[in-house]
C-alpha positions as CSV (number, residue, x, y, z in Angstrom):
1,M,129.2,87.1,129.6
2,T,130.2,88.1,126.1
3,I,129.3,91.4,124.4
4,A,126.9,89.5,122.1
5,E,125.2,87.7,125.0
6,A,124.9,91.0,126.9
7,I,123.3,92.7,123.9
8,R,120.8,89.9,123.5
9,E,119.9,89.9,127.2
10,Y,119.5,93.7,127.1
11,V,117.2,93.6,124.1
12,N,115.1,90.8,125.6
13,E,114.7,92.8,128.8
14,T,113.9,96.2,127.2
15,E,110.6,97.3,126.0
16,G,110.6,99.0,122.6
17,L,113.5,97.0,121.2
18,E,113.6,93.9,119.1
19,F,116.1,92.1,116.9
20,Y,116.2,93.0,113.3
21,E,116.8,89.8,111.4
22,Q,116.0,90.7,107.8
23,E,119.6,91.5,106.8
24,P,121.8,89.1,108.7
25,E,124.8,89.8,106.5
26,K,125.0,93.2,108.2
27,G,125.6,91.6,111.5
28,L,123.4,91.8,114.7
29,G,120.7,94.4,114.3
30,I,118.6,96.0,117.0
31,L,115.3,97.7,115.9
32,V,114.6,100.7,118.1
33,K,110.9,101.4,117.7
34,G,109.3,104.8,117.0
35,D,109.4,107.1,120.0
36,N,112.5,105.5,121.6
37,S,115.8,107.3,121.1
38,Y,118.6,105.2,119.6
39,M,121.2,107.4,121.3
40,E,119.5,106.7,124.7
41,T,119.4,103.0,123.8
42,I,123.2,103.1,123.1
43,M,123.9,104.9,126.4
44,N,121.7,102.5,128.4
45,L,123.4,99.5,126.7
46,T,126.8,100.9,127.7
47,K,125.5,101.2,131.3
48,Y,124.2,97.7,131.1
49,F,127.7,96.5,130.0
50,D,129.3,98.4,133.0
51,D,126.7,97.1,135.5
52,H,127.3,93.5,134.3
53,N,131.2,93.8,134.0
54,V,131.2,93.2,130.3
55,D,134.3,94.4,128.4
56,D,134.7,94.6,124.6
57,V,138.1,92.9,124.6
58,N,137.6,91.7,121.0
59,L,136.5,95.1,119.8
60,E,133.2,93.7,118.6
61,L,131.4,97.1,118.9
62,E,133.8,98.7,116.4
63,G,132.0,99.8,113.3
64,M,128.5,100.1,114.8
65,Y,126.2,102.1,112.6
66,V,122.6,103.1,112.3
67,E,120.0,103.1,109.5
68,C,116.6,104.8,109.5
69,Q,113.5,102.8,108.5
70,G,110.5,105.1,108.7
71,D,110.0,106.1,112.3
72,D,112.3,103.3,113.5
73,V,116.1,103.1,113.7
74,I,118.2,100.0,113.3
75,V,121.5,99.8,115.1
76,F,123.9,97.3,113.5
77,F,126.9,95.7,115.0
78,P,128.7,94.3,112.0
79,N,131.3,92.4,114.0
80,I,128.7,90.4,115.9
81,E,127.0,87.5,114.0
82,A,123.2,87.9,113.8
């Protein structure tokens, strides 16, 4: 499983997360809704990678950043195509 596949599976399996598709030029975006913590989301995603033996051998997670949008936070992975 690749990093991109693991992120997509994690988002599909996790309540309070959805894909942010309005700015695909910024890379893969995850919309973390309202009361959910984006830091907790990142920690849980890291655990998901560990649990599924997914390694970032191509450094696709490098440059990850967040943007606030009202009560929500968008986590962008610019090295992963949206």
